[in-house]
C-alpha positions as CSV (number, residue, x, y, z in Angstrom):
1,X,120.1,160.4,116.6
2,X,117.4,158.6,114.7
3,X,113.7,158.9,115.2
4,X,111.0,156.5,114.2
5,X,107.2,156.6,114.5
6,X,105.3,153.3,114.6
7,X,102.1,151.6,115.6
8,X,103.7,148.5,117.0
9,X,107.0,148.2,118.8
10,X,108.6,144.9,119.9
11,X,111.6,144.7,122.2
12,X,113.8,141.6,121.8
13,X,114.9,139.1,119.1
14,X,114.2,135.8,120.9
15,X,111.4,133.4,120.3
16,X,108.8,135.7,121.9
17,X,109.9,138.8,120.1
18,X,110.1,137.2,116.7
19,X,106.8,135.3,117.2
20,X,105.1,138.6,118.0
21,X,106.5,140.1,114.8
22,X,105.4,137.2,112.7
23,X,101.9,137.2,114.2
24,X,101.5,141.0,113.7
25,X,102.6,140.5,110.0
26,X,99.6,138.2,109.6
27,X,97.1,140.4,111.5
28,X,98.1,143.9,110.4
29,X,100.7,143.8,107.6
30,X,99.9,147.3,106.3
31,X,100.9,149.0,109.6
32,X,104.4,150.1,110.6
33,X,106.3,147.8,113.1
34,X,109.7,148.3,114.7
35,X,111.7,145.6,116.4
36,X,114.7,146.4,118.7
37,X,117.2,143.6,118.9
38,X,120.8,143.6,120.3
39,X,121.8,140.8,117.8
40,X,121.8,140.6,114.1
41,X,120.7,136.9,114.6
42,X,117.2,136.2,115.8
43,X,115.3,133.1,116.6
44,X,112.5,131.7,114.4
45,X,110.3,128.7,115.0
46,X,110.5,126.1,112.3
47,X,109.3,122.5,111.6
48,X,106.1,122.9,113.6
49,X,104.3,119.6,114.2
50,X,101.0,119.2,116.0
51,X,100.5,116.0,118.0
52,X,97.1,117.3,119.2
53,X,95.3,120.7,119.3
54,X,97.6,122.1,122.0
55,X,100.6,119.7,121.8
56,X,103.1,121.3,119.5
57,X,106.6,120.3,118.7
58,X,108.9,122.7,116.9
59,X,112.5,123.5,116.2
60,X,114.3,126.8,116.6
61,X,116.6,128.2,113.9
62,X,119.0,131.1,113.8
63,X,118.2,133.6,111.1
64,X,119.3,137.0,110.1
65,X,117.0,139.7,111.5
66,X,116.8,141.2,108.1
67,X,114.9,138.1,106.8
68,X,111.9,139.2,108.9
69,X,111.4,142.0,106.4
70,X,110.3,139.4,103.8
71,X,107.2,138.6,105.9
72,X,106.5,142.1,107.1
73,X,107.0,144.8,104.4
74,X,106.7,147.7,106.8
75,X,109.1,146.3,109.4
76,X,112.1,148.4,110.6
77,X,114.9,146.8,112.6
78,X,116.9,148.7,115.2
79,X,120.1,146.9,116.2
80,X,120.5,148.2,119.7
81,X,119.4,147.7,123.3
82,X,116.5,149.4,125.1
83,X,117.7,152.0,127.6
84,X,114.5,153.8,128.8
85,X,110.8,153.3,128.2
86,X,108.7,156.5,128.6
87,X,105.2,154.9,128.9
88,X,103.4,158.2,129.5
89,X,104.6,159.8,126.2
90,X,105.0,156.4,124.5
91,X,108.7,156.8,123.6
92,X,111.4,154.1,123.7
93,X,115.0,155.3,123.9
94,X,117.9,153.0,123.0
95,X,121.5,153.0,124.1
96,X,122.6,154.8,121.0
97,X,120.0,157.5,121.4
98,X,117.4,156.2,118.9
99,X,113.9,157.3,119.7
100,X,110.9,155.2,118.8
101,X,107.5,156.7,119.2
102,X,104.9,153.9,119.4
103,X,101.2,153.3,120.1
104,X,101.6,149.8,121.7
105,X,104.7,148.0,122.8
106,X,105.6,144.4,123.7
107,X,108.6,143.7,126.0
108,X,110.2,140.4,125.1
109,X,113.6,140.7,126.8
110,X,113.8,137.1,128.0
111,X,115.7,135.8,131.1
112,X,119.1,136.0,132.6
113,X,120.9,133.1,134.2
114,X,120.8,132.3,137.9
115,X,124.5,131.2,137.8
116,X,126.0,129.8,141.0
117,X,128.4,132.2,142.9
118,X,131.6,131.9,140.9
119,X,133.6,135.0,141.8
120,X,133.6,135.5,138.1
121,X,135.8,132.5,137.4
122,X,136.2,131.7,133.8
123,X,136.1,128.1,134.6
124,X,132.5,128.3,135.6
125,X,130.6,128.0,132.3
126,X,127.1,128.2,131.0
127,X,126.2,127.8,127.3
128,X,124.3,130.5,125.5
129,X,125.8,131.4,122.1
130,X,128.1,130.0,119.6
131,X,131.2,131.3,121.3
132,X,130.4,129.7,124.6
133,X,129.8,126.4,122.9
134,X,133.2,126.6,121.4
135,X,134.7,127.3,124.8
136,X,132.8,124.4,126.2
137,X,134.1,122.2,123.4
138,X,137.7,123.2,124.2
139,X,137.1,122.4,127.9
140,X,135.7,119.0,127.0
141,X,138.6,118.2,124.8
142,X,141.2,119.1,127.3
143,X,139.4,118.3,130.6
144,X,139.2,115.1,132.6
145,X,136.5,115.9,135.0
146,X,133.6,118.4,135.1
147,X,130.9,119.2,137.7
148,X,127.4,119.9,136.4
149,X,125.1,121.8,138.7
150,X,121.3,121.9,138.0
151,X,118.5,119.4,137.4
152,X,116.5,120.7,134.4
153,X,116.7,120.1,130.7
154,X,120.0,121.8,130.3
155,X,121.9,119.7,132.7
156,X,120.1,116.5,131.5
157,X,121.2,117.1,127.9
158,X,124.8,117.9,128.9
159,X,125.0,114.6,130.8
160,X,123.4,112.8,127.9
161,X,125.4,114.4,125.0
162,X,129.0,114.5,126.4
163,X,131.4,111.6,126.3
164,X,135.0,110.9,127.2
165,X,135.1,112.8,130.4
166,X,134.3,112.1,134.0
167,X,131.0,113.8,135.0
168,X,129.8,114.7,138.5
169,X,126.2,115.7,138.5
170,X,125.2,117.8,141.5
171,X,121.4,118.1,142.1
172,X,119.3,119.3,145.1
173,X,116.5,116.8,144.4
174,X,116.4,113.1,145.2
175,X,116.1,112.1,141.5
176,X,117.3,113.4,138.1
177,X,115.5,115.7,135.7
178,X,113.1,116.8,138.4
179,X,111.9,119.9,136.5
180,X,110.1,117.8,134.0
181,X,109.6,114.2,135.3
182,X,108.8,112.2,138.4
183,X,111.1,109.6,140.2
184,X,109.7,106.7,138.1
185,X,110.5,108.4,134.8
186,X,113.9,109.4,136.2
187,X,114.6,105.7,136.9
188,X,113.5,104.9,133.3
189,X,116.0,107.4,132.0
190,X,118.8,106.2,134.3
191,X,118.3,102.7,133.0
192,X,118.8,104.1,129.5
193,X,122.3,105.3,130.5
194,X,123.3,101.7,130.6
195,X,121.8,100.9,127.2
196,X,122.7,104.1,125.4
197,X,123.4,102.4,122.1
198,X,119.9,101.2,121.8
199,X,118.3,104.6,121.9
200,X,117.8,107.0,119.1
201,X,120.0,110.0,120.0
202,X,118.1,112.7,118.2
203,X,117.6,114.8,121.3
204,X,116.1,118.3,121.4
205,X,116.4,120.9,124.2
206,X,114.2,123.9,124.4
207,X,115.8,126.2,126.9
208,X,118.5,128.9,126.8
209,X,121.8,128.3,128.5
210,X,124.3,131.0,129.4
211,X,127.9,132.0,130.0
212,X,129.0,134.2,132.9
213,X,130.2,136.8,130.4
214,X,126.8,136.8,128.7
215,X,124.8,137.8,131.8
216,X,124.4,141.3,130.2
217,X,124.0,140.0,126.7
218,X,120.8,142.0,126.0
219,X,122.8,145.2,126.9
220,X,125.7,144.3,124.6
221,X,124.8,145.8,121.2
222,X,128.0,144.5,119.6
223,X,127.0,140.8,120.1
224,X,126.6,139.1,116.7
225,X,124.8,135.9,117.7
226,X,121.6,135.2,119.7
227,X,121.1,132.4,122.1
228,X,121.4,128.9,120.7
229,X,118.7,126.8,119.2
230,X,117.4,123.6,120.9
231,X,119.9,121.3,119.2
232,X,123.0,123.2,120.4
233,X,124.3,120.1,122.2
234,X,124.8,118.2,118.9
235,X,128.0,120.2,118.6
236,X,129.2,118.3,121.6
237,X,128.5,114.8,120.5
238,X,131.7,114.3,118.6
239,X,133.8,116.3,121.0
240,X,135.7,114.3,123.6
241,X,139.0,113.7,125.2
242,X,140.1,110.4,123.7
243,X,142.1,109.5,126.8
244,X,139.4,110.5,129.1
245,X,137.3,108.1,131.1
246,X,133.5,107.8,130.6
247,X,132.1,108.0,134.1
248,X,129.0,109.5,135.7
249,X,128.4,110.1,139.4
250,X,125.2,111.7,140.6
251,X,125.2,113.3,144.0
252,X,121.6,113.9,145.3
253,X,120.0,116.3,147.7
254,X,123.0,118.7,147.9
255,X,123.8,122.2,146.7
256,X,127.1,124.0,146.0
257,X,128.5,125.9,148.9
258,X,131.5,127.4,147.2
259,X,133.8,127.1,144.2
260,X,137.5,127.9,144.8
261,X,140.4,128.0,142.3
262,X,143.4,125.9,143.3
263,X,146.8,125.3,141.9
264,X,146.8,121.5,141.8
265,X,146.1,118.8,139.2
266,X,142.5,120.1,138.9
267,X,142.0,123.8,138.8
268,X,138.8,124.1,140.8
269,X,137.6,122.7,144.2
270,X,133.8,122.5,144.6
271,X,132.5,122.3,148.2
272,X,129.0,120.9,148.7
273,X,126.6,121.4,151.6
274,X,127.0,117.8,152.7
275,X,130.7,118.5,153.5
276,X,132.1,116.8,150.4
277,X,134.7,118.5,148.2
278,X,135.1,117.7,144.5
279,X,138.1,118.7,142.4
280,X,137.5,119.3,138.7
281,X,138.7,121.1,135.6
282,X,135.5,123.2,135.2
283,X,131.9,123.6,136.3
284,X,128.8,123.9,134.2
285,X,126.1,126.0,136.0
286,X,122.6,125.2,134.7
287,X,120.3,126.4,137.5
288,X,117.6,128.2,135.6
289,X,116.8,131.8,134.5
290,X,115.2,134.9,136.0
291,X,113.3,137.7,134.2
292,X,115.6,140.2,132.5
293,X,114.2,143.7,132.9
294,X,117.4,145.6,132.3
295,X,116.2,149.0,131.3
296,X,114.7,152.0,133.1
297,X,111.0,153.2,133.2
298,X,109.3,156.4,133.9
299,X,107.0,154.4,136.2
300,X,107.4,150.9,137.5
301,X,104.9,148.3,136.4
302,X,103.5,145.7,138.8
303,X,105.9,142.8,139.3
304,X,105.4,139.2,140.2
305,X,107.0,137.4,143.2
306,X,109.9,136.3,140.9
307,X,110.5,139.8,139.6
308,X,108.7,139.2,136.3
309,X,106.4,141.7,134.7
310,X,102.9,140.9,135.9
311,X,100.6,140.5,132.9
312,X,96.9,139.7,132.6
313,X,95.3,137.1,130.4
314,X,95.8,139.4,127.4
315,X,99.6,139.8,128.2
316,X,99.1,143.4,129.2
317,X,101.1,144.8,132.1
318,X,99.7,147.1,134.7
319,X,100.6,150.0,132.4
320,X,98.1,150.5,129.6
321,X,99.4,149.7,126.1
322,X,102.6,148.0,127.5
323,X,102.4,144.2,126.8
324,X,105.0,141.5,127.6
325,X,105.7,137.9,126.7
326,X,108.2,135.1,127.3
327,X,110.6,134.6,130.2
328,X,110.3,138.2,131.3
329,X,106.7,137.7,132.3
330,X,104.9,136.6,135.4
331,X,101.4,135.1,134.6
332,X,99.2,137.2,136.9
333,X,95.7,136.0,135.9
334,X,93.3,133.4,137.2
335,X,94.7,130.5,135.2
336,X,92.6,127.5,134.0
337,X,92.7,124.4,136.3
338,X,95.2,122.6,134.0
339,X,97.6,125.3,133.0
340,X,100.5,126.8,135.0
341,X,103.5,128.9,134.0
342,X,106.9,127.3,133.4
343,X,109.6,129.3,131.6
344,X,109.9,127.3,128.4
345,X,110.1,128.2,124.7
346,X,106.7,126.6,124.2
347,X,105.1,129.2,126.5
348,X,107.2,132.0,125.1
349,X,105.7,131.3,121.7
350,X,102.2,131.0,123.1
351,X,102.4,134.2,125.1
352,X,103.9,136.2,122.2
353,X,101.1,135.1,119.8
354,X,98.5,136.2,122.4
355,X,100.3,139.5,123.0
356,X,100.3,140.2,119.2
357,X,96.6,139.5,119.0
358,X,95.9,141.8,122.0
359,X,98.0,144.6,120.5
360,X,96.2,144.4,117.2
361,X,92.8,144.4,119.0
362,X,93.8,147.5,120.9
363,X,94.7,149.3,117.7
364,X,91.6,148.3,115.7
365,X,89.4,148.6,118.8
366,X,88.1,145.0,118.8
367,X,87.3,142.6,121.6
368,X,89.2,139.3,121.8
369,X,89.3,136.2,124.0
370,X,92.3,134.5,125.5
371,X,93.8,131.8,123.2
372,X,92.7,128.2,123.7
373,X,96.3,127.0,124.3
374,X,96.1,128.5,127.8
375,X,93.5,125.9,128.8
376,X,96.0,123.1,129.1
377,X,99.7,123.1,130.0
378,X,101.6,121.2,127.3
379,X,105.3,120.8,126.5
380,X,106.9,118.6,123.9
381,X,110.7,118.0,124.1
382,X,113.2,115.2,124.0
383,X,115.3,114.0,127.0
384,X,118.0,111.4,126.9
385,X,117.0,110.5,123.3
386,X,113.3,109.9,124.1
387,X,110.3,112.1,123.1
388,X,108.8,113.6,126.2
389,X,105.3,115.0,126.2
390,X,104.0,116.7,129.4
391,X,100.3,117.5,129.8
392,X,98.3,119.3,132.5
393,X,99.3,118.6,136.1
394,X,101.7,115.9,135.1
395,X,103.3,115.7,138.5
396,X,100.2,116.3,140.5
397,X,100.9,120.0,140.8
398,X,98.4,121.6,143.2
399,X,96.5,118.4,143.8
400,X,97.9,117.8,147.3
401,X,97.7,114.1,148.2
402,X,94.2,113.6,146.8
403,X,95.1,111.8,143.5
404,X,96.1,108.5,142.1
405,X,98.7,107.4,139.6
406,X,98.5,104.8,136.8
407,X,101.7,103.7,135.2
408,X,102.7,101.7,132.3
409,X,106.4,101.2,131.4
410,X,108.3,99.2,128.9
411,X,112.1,99.4,129.5
412,X,114.0,101.2,126.7
413,X,110.7,101.9,124.9
414,X,108.1,103.9,126.8
415,X,107.0,105.3,130.1
416,X,103.3,106.4,130.5
417,X,102.0,108.0,133.7
418,X,98.4,109.2,134.2
419,X,97.4,111.4,137.2
420,X,93.8,111.0,138.1
421,X,91.6,112.7,140.7
422,X,88.0,111.5,141.3
423,X,88.3,109.2,138.3
424,X,89.2,112.0,135.9
425,X,92.5,112.6,134.2
426,X,94.4,115.7,135.4
427,X,97.8,115.2,133.8
428,X,100.1,112.8,132.0
429,X,103.7,112.1,131.2
430,X,104.3,110.4,127.9
431,X,107.9,109.2,127.2
432,X,108.6,107.4,123.9
433,X,106.4,107.0,120.8
434,X,103.2,106.4,122.6
435,X,100.7,108.1,120.2
436,X,98.5,108.9,123.2
437,X,98.8,112.7,123.0
438,X,95.5,113.5,121.5
439,X,93.6,111.1,123.7
440,X,95.1,112.5,126.8
441,X,94.4,116.0,125.7
442,X,90.8,115.2,125.2
443,X,90.4,113.4,128.5
444,X,91.9,116.2,130.5
445,X,89.9,119.0,128.7
446,X,86.6,117.1,128.7
447,X,87.1,115.7,132.3
448,X,85.4,112.4,131.3
449,X,84.9,110.0,134.2
450,X,87.3,107.1,133.7
451,X,86.2,105.1,136.7
452,X,84.4,102.4,134.7
453,X,87.6,101.5,132.9
454,X,89.7,101.0,136.0
455,X,93.3,100.0,135.3
456,X,92.4,99.0,131.8
457,X,92.8,102.6,130.7
458,X,96.5,101.7,130.2
459,X,96.1,98.1,129.2
460,X,98.3,97.7,126.1
461,X,96.0,95.0,124.8
462,X,93.1,97.4,124.6
463,X,93.0,100.3,122.0
464,X,91.5,102.7,124.5
465,X,92.4,105.7,122.4
466,X,89.8,104.6,119.9
467,X,87.1,105.5,122.5
468,X,88.3,109.0,123.1
469,X,90.0,110.5,120.0
């Protein structure tokens, strides 16, 4: 049984955990740091691009955990899973019996999938690591029809990236990609299905996806690969059944009632809440994640309504010196008017950076302020081959019916939506190469009255961004 003593302890090797380590390497490189990770591969943020102060695009790359020692000379890596956290005596115990005595700890254990009830059928898939993508590729090659359940980025990219197979997309909303966009943008995307060849297909997805077998991945210390990076789907783009038909059917406003294995031409029968049954070769379940707190405590911290660890604006839980970041967290502070929590890699990175600053401040006894990135919700990704930037209350979140919308759309090129309340910009959706990110950020943060401009704020003949950059 090994024992370590350290100032800083980080649990988890995902985006949040690695970002926390990297930030601490900058803030306090001379102090000892231990990271506990179940995988020899961890996730690092690469190719960071700033479209504005808070609008950041980045890629995610797999890297050996040992490479982190190059940026932090006093880092120790424990390849194991956390079993018990003794917050009173400040001791973390792993499955193999390793003890880590710490002063401050950050829990970054991520999320687990909310997979549909499958009776553990191997024909109900998610996508989380390299092995699950290989299995998905085999299903695509040999299958004729699949059912995709979910309406977020995962499901959207599977629909976009796969060819040569019949697809039935089951969603509970009345339009596609509802997690990110509004019905107008959904129609813009659907029109792109018909003109797929005209769109640049360099798509990026920033969300974990899972297999049924991987629901206990953070407890499995033998696992050799972490969750996939955002461009996992590119492995699918040249995988297809040459004899298969290319067909997409979208079924709106329904949910899956049951999935039953049958001994017929298709192996599964999916029953929907509208009474319809669909026979298929396999099902892809992409219905989101829930916080993964899969270890024991000496005392339970405060939880959010979704089971996440409730944290304050400094990412500290209800237990002193225990911090948390990423999908495992519930934001339990008075948020700014234009920020809200959504479990995305963008926010995992932001929260982990804030947690590292708070941990360092606790050790050196300094006062800090919450990072500026929490002033404005931003997310930059790519859907259906288009760059998508979301800012503020982009779908009118929390505004009730007291707001107006300005739209500008050019088929196959761009979709711009402004959400205004009392003449002031509250949120925006920017699809395509609009170059309006910085202007929108400034307008939302400064709350400038746009009433004098009227509809000309989106007039393509007026370079309105020159006024506000």
